[in-house]
C-alpha positions as CSV (number, residue, x, y, z in Angstrom):
1,X,0.0,0.0,0.0
2,X,1.2,3.5,-0.8
3,X,2.6,5.7,1.9
4,X,2.0,9.5,2.1
5,X,5.0,11.4,1.0
6,X,6.1,15.0,0.3
7,X,4.1,16.4,-2.6
8,X,1.0,14.2,-2.0
9,X,-2.3,15.7,-1.3
10,X,-3.8,13.9,1.7
11,X,-7.2,13.8,3.4
12,X,-7.4,13.0,7.1
13,X,-9.6,13.1,10.1
14,X,-8.1,14.6,13.3
15,X,-8.9,15.4,16.9
16,X,-6.6,17.9,18.6
17,X,-6.5,17.9,22.4
18,X,-4.7,19.9,25.1
19,X,-2.9,18.3,28.0
20,X,-6.0,18.3,30.1
21,X,-7.8,16.3,27.5
22,X,-10.1,19.1,26.3
23,X,-10.6,19.1,22.5
24,X,-9.6,22.3,20.6
25,X,-10.3,21.1,17.1
26,X,-11.7,18.1,15.3
27,X,-13.0,17.1,11.9
28,X,-15.7,14.9,13.6
29,X,-18.5,17.4,12.6
30,X,-17.0,18.7,9.4
31,X,-15.2,17.7,6.2
32,X,-11.8,15.9,6.5
33,X,-8.7,18.1,6.5
34,X,-7.1,18.1,3.0
35,X,-3.6,19.5,2.4
36,X,-0.4,19.0,0.4
37,X,2.5,17.4,2.3
38,X,5.7,19.4,2.3
39,X,4.1,22.8,1.7
40,X,3.8,24.0,5.3
41,X,0.0,24.1,5.2
42,X,-0.3,22.5,8.6
43,X,1.8,22.6,11.7
44,X,5.2,20.9,11.4
45,X,4.5,18.1,13.9
46,X,1.3,17.0,12.1
47,X,3.0,17.1,8.7
48,X,5.9,15.0,10.0
49,X,3.4,12.5,11.6
50,X,1.4,12.1,8.4
51,X,4.4,11.5,6.2
52,X,4.8,7.7,5.9
53,X,1.3,6.9,7.0
54,X,-0.8,4.5,4.8
55,X,-4.5,5.0,3.9
56,X,-6.6,3.6,6.7
57,X,-3.8,4.0,9.3
58,X,-4.5,5.8,12.6
59,X,-2.0,7.1,15.1
60,X,-1.8,9.4,18.1
61,X,1.1,11.9,18.3
62,X,2.1,14.2,21.2
63,X,3.7,17.4,20.0
64,X,5.7,19.9,22.0
65,X,4.8,23.6,21.5
66,X,7.8,23.9,19.2
67,X,6.4,21.2,16.9
68,X,3.0,22.9,16.9
69,X,2.3,26.6,17.1
70,X,5.7,27.6,18.6
71,X,6.5,29.3,21.9
72,X,4.4,32.1,23.4
73,X,6.2,35.3,22.6
74,X,5.8,38.2,25.0
75,X,6.9,40.6,22.3
76,X,3.7,39.9,20.4
77,X,1.6,41.4,23.2
78,X,1.0,45.1,23.0
79,X,-1.0,47.6,25.0
80,X,-2.7,50.1,22.7
81,X,-4.4,53.3,23.8
82,X,-8.1,53.2,23.3
83,X,-8.0,56.4,21.2
84,X,-6.1,54.5,18.6
85,X,-9.2,52.5,17.8
86,X,-11.8,53.8,15.3
87,X,-14.5,55.8,16.9
88,X,-17.5,53.6,18.0
89,X,-15.3,50.6,18.4
90,X,-15.9,48.8,21.7
91,X,-13.2,46.1,22.0
92,X,-14.1,43.0,24.2
93,X,-11.9,40.4,25.7
94,X,-11.7,37.4,23.2
95,X,-12.5,39.6,20.2
96,X,-10.2,39.2,17.1
97,X,-9.1,41.9,14.8
98,X,-7.0,42.2,11.6
99,X,-4.3,44.8,12.1
100,X,-2.5,46.3,9.0
101,X,1.3,46.1,9.1
102,X,3.8,48.5,7.6
103,X,4.5,46.0,4.8
104,X,0.9,45.9,3.8
105,X,0.1,42.5,5.3
106,X,-2.4,42.0,8.0
107,X,-1.9,40.4,11.3
108,X,-4.6,38.7,13.4
109,X,-4.7,39.8,17.0
110,X,-6.8,38.9,20.0
111,X,-8.0,41.2,22.7
112,X,-6.8,39.9,26.0
113,X,-7.4,42.8,28.4
114,X,-9.5,46.0,28.3
115,X,-9.3,49.0,30.6
116,X,-10.7,52.5,30.4
117,X,-7.6,53.8,28.8
118,X,-6.0,50.9,26.9
119,X,-6.6,47.6,25.1
120,X,-4.0,44.8,25.3
121,X,-3.7,42.8,22.1
122,X,-2.0,39.4,21.6
123,X,-0.7,38.4,18.2
124,X,0.3,34.9,19.4
125,X,-1.7,32.0,18.0
126,X,-4.1,31.0,20.8
127,X,-2.4,27.6,21.1
128,X,1.2,29.0,21.1
129,X,3.2,27.7,24.0
130,X,1.0,24.6,24.5
131,X,1.9,21.0,24.0
132,X,-0.8,19.2,21.9
133,X,-2.0,15.7,21.2
134,X,-3.4,14.8,17.8
135,X,-5.4,11.7,16.9
136,X,-4.9,11.2,13.2
137,X,-6.6,8.9,10.6
138,X,-5.4,9.0,7.0
139,X,-8.5,8.6,4.8
140,X,-7.2,9.1,1.3
141,X,-4.2,10.1,-0.8
142,X,-6.2,11.6,-3.8
143,X,-3.0,12.6,-5.7
144,X,-2.0,8.9,-5.8
145,X,-5.4,7.7,-6.9
């Protein structure tokens, strides 16, 4: 049976869990995840785990934060004065915004604290700094069909 390799498009089901067992993501209620191996479309640890799997194979992998969304970086947290927000904006903890960068790209940030004078924004991925467990099931390698 063929094994998934770099350049293959793969379809898989997954369930992602935190150390405490709580689920942060799953394909159980949605379409399987489809991506091309070797193109960095998913986190490195998942890509590495899928490489070499055969259709129908299942495995569970434990990933350090470095193999997942990276370390939590304090420099990606910034306190912004409320008057820097557009008039009528009422930021709430947990809310997400796209913030334009000098190079024209946009960065996704999350509101983590709100006071009368400032809003604290965090550009870290919400799972940065966390070790994760993934249950994976390779369903199909359409590019080998």
